[in-house]
N, C-alpha and C positions, 0 to 999 in steps of 0.2 A: 711608558705605557700608562694609560688612564684607566681608572676604575669604570665600572659599567655606567654609573650615573653620569659622569662627565662625558663619556662617549655618546650616550644618548642625547645629552644636553647639546653637545656640539652639532650633532646631526640635525636636531630640530632647528638650531640656529641657522644651519646651512640651507635647509630645505624650506624654512618658513612655516612649517606645519608638522604636527605630530603624525598625521597620515603619510606625509611625504617621507619622514624619517622612518616610519614603520616599513614602508615599501623598500627603501634602500637597505635597511638593516635586516629585513626579513624577521622582524620582531613584532609581537602584538602591540597595538596602540595602547592598550591598557597597561602593559608593562612599562612602556616609555612614560606614560602619564604618571605612574606611581613613582618612577625615578625622579622625574622633574619635581613632583610635589615634595619628595624627600629632600632634594637639594634645596628647594626654597625654604623648607623648614630648618635645615641645617644652617643656612646663611642668614636666615631671618629677613629675607627680602624677596619680593616678586622678581622673577628672572625674565619673564616675557610679558609683553603687552598683548592681550588677546584682541585681535581686530577682525572685522567681517571677512577679510580675505586672507587670513592667516595669523601668524604670530611674529612679532618683532621683538628683538632684545630690548629690555629695559636698561636704564643706566647701570644698575647693578649687574644685569646680565652681560652687558658689554665688558665690564671689568672681569667677570668670571671667565668669559669666553677668551679674552686676551691671555689670561693666566693659563687656561686649559690648553690652548693652542701651543703656547711656548713650552709647557710641560711635556706635551706629546712629542713635539719636535726634539726637545732635549733628550728624551728617552730614546727616540729613534736614532739620534746621533750617537748616543753612547753604545747602543747595540751594534750600529753599523761600524763604529770604530773598533769594537771588540772583534768583529768578524773580518774587517779589512786587513789585508796584508800590508806590510810596510811599503811595498812598492806600488801601492794604489792600483792593484789589479782587480779590485772589487768595488762595488758601490753603484748607486744610481743617482743621477743628477736630474732634477725636475726643473724645466725651464719654461717660462711663459714669455711670449714675445709678440710684438707687433709684426704684421705681415712683411714689412720691408726687410727686417733683419733675418727673417726666416727664409727669405728667397736665396740668399747668397752667403752672408756673413756666418750664420750659425752652421749650415752644412759644412762649410770649410773648417770652422773651428772644431766641430765634432770629429771630423776626419783626422785633423792634425793632432788633436789630443789623444785619440785612440791609437795613433801610431806609437805612442809612448806608453799608454795605459789601456791595453786592449780589453781588459775585463770590465771597464767602467761602461755603464749603459746610460742612455739618455731618454728622457720622456719630454717631448716638446709639445706645448699647446699654443696655437696661434690665436690671438684675440685682439680686441680693440685696446688702445692704450690705457683707458680707465680700468678695464677688466684685468689687465696685466698686473697693475698695482694691487688690485683687490685680491688676486690669487696669491701674491706674495704676502700680503698682510694677513691673510687667513691661513697661511701655512700650506697651501696647495701647490706652491711652486717654491723652489729654493732660490732661484734667480729670476729676475724679471728684466726684460730689455724693452724700453718703451720711450716714446716721446713724452715730454712733460712741459707744461706751461706754468705750473705752480707746485709748491711742496705738497707731499702726500703724508697723511697721518700714519704713524707707526711704520714708516719706511726709512731704511738707511740707504743713502745714495753712495754706492761703492765707487762709482766713476761717472763722470758727466762730461759732455763736450757739446759745443754748439753744433747744431744740425740744420743749417739754412736750407730752405727749399730751393731746388735748382731746376732749370729747364733741361729736359731730356729730349734729344732729337737724333735723327739719323745723321751720320757724319757728313752727308752731302746736302743737308738742309741749308737754305740761304743764311741762317743765323748761326750756323755751327762754328764759324771761325771767330765769333765775337768774344771779347774778354768779359763782357757783361751786357745784359739787355734789360730793358724795362718792360713792365706789363703792357704799357702803351704800345711798345713795338711788337709785343707778342700777339696783340689782338687782331692783327691783320693776317694771322696764320691760323689754320685749324688747331684747336686745342682739345686734348683729352684730359678729363679730370676725374678724380675719385669721388665717391659719394660724400654728401655734406657732413656725415658723422665723423670724418677723419680730421686730425689736426691740420694736415696739409691743405685740405679743401677749405677749412675754416679760416686759415691764415690768408689764403688766396682771396676768398670772398670779402674778408675784412679789408684787405689792401685795395681791392677793386672799389669797394664802397668809399674808402678814404680818398681815392683818386677820382671818384665820380665816373667810374667805368662800368659798363654793363657788358659782360662777355658771356656768350652762350657757347658752351662746349659742344663740339661736334660729336663727342662720345663721353658718356658718363658710365663708370663701371666700378663695382666694389671689389674687383680682383686686380691687384697691381700688375701681375705678369701680363695681363691682357693690354693694359695701358702701355706698358713698356714695348710689347710686340707691335702695337699700333705705331709708336714712334719709330721703331726699327724698320718697319715696312714703308716708312715715308709718308704715313698718314697725317702727321703733324707733330705738335709739341705735347709732351707729357710732363708731369711734375714728379720729382722724386728727391730723395736724399742720397748723399754720396755712399753711405754704407750699403744701400740696397743694390747698387749696380757697379761699384768701383772695380770689382775683379773681372767684370765681363765687358767693359766698355770697348776695348779694342777688338776682341774676338767677335762681338756682336755688331760692330760697325756703328757704334753710338757715340754721341758727344754730349758732354755736360757743360752748360753755360750758367754762370751765376746770374741771379736776378737782382737788379740793383735796388729795387724798392726796399726801404728799411723794414717794412712789415713782414717781409719774407725771411728775415734773419732771426726771428724771435724764438724759434724752437730750440730745444736741446734734447739730446738723447741721454737717457740715464740707464745705468745698470743698478738694479735695486735688490736688496735683501730685506728680510724682516728686521726691524730695529730690535736690539737687545738679544738677538739670537747668536749662539756660537755655531758656526758652520761646520759640518762634517768635513773630514780631510779631503774626500773626493770633490765635494762641492767647492771648497776653498781653492783647491788646485785648478779646477776648471775655471773658476772666476778669474784667477790670476792669468791663466792662459788666454781667456777671452779678451781681457783688457789689453794684453800684449798684441793680440791679433788686430784689435781696433786701432791701436797706435801705429801699426805698420801701414794702415790705410790713410 
């Protein structure tokens, strides 16, 4: 548990303004300002850089925020472990995940874990890959599942595996029986793509550029289940990773075909936790369970 000053400080850091923190905490702005000033006097450094559009942590503020987040999480862990029963029938696990893993992998993992530990609850937030790591780093999620192209600051990678981009199509598609296909071969068929802010689309666009190809998708959508349904209905080819659809391929009448272009092999999926943090029992148990579930796929 944090003292009042550190709690107010973290909320200002999260909101980017004293007024935003005031609204979230239901505390007067003047009280928050006094606590921030008191903290700055105690540490002998400015904690925020005041900007026209809000407040950003100074270098000293970032150090204090890292300490405060870890202190709060360790206090929460200690309290949770005092309350938890030895058989892990209590606790809450906060997960942040990209959309693909939230479609199939995580619901299955939650169900199978709860069959053994019925009292454990889950809080899942679905976000873009970059925001997943941010939630873990700031202590808002215990576990993050995301695609990664480069190391993240203050993140411990608990598990990682290659996650190449695959072509998804109905099982009766003309290319469904192939062992592998190239993007050049795909361009003669309708293609459905996610929006450009996804790692999947970015890899596809970079690979097309390297090959000198210009491919206009017949469908662009920011919701992966829609793209998968388009492929299942025979509308054309969608792109996905194995973890997103592996458990539903046969029942949904879908086929996965590897894409031969090297650029489509560069992704990897990571399970992330905050670096330096000791995980509560329920979180650690689910982490181990989730890794086991992935390895079965």
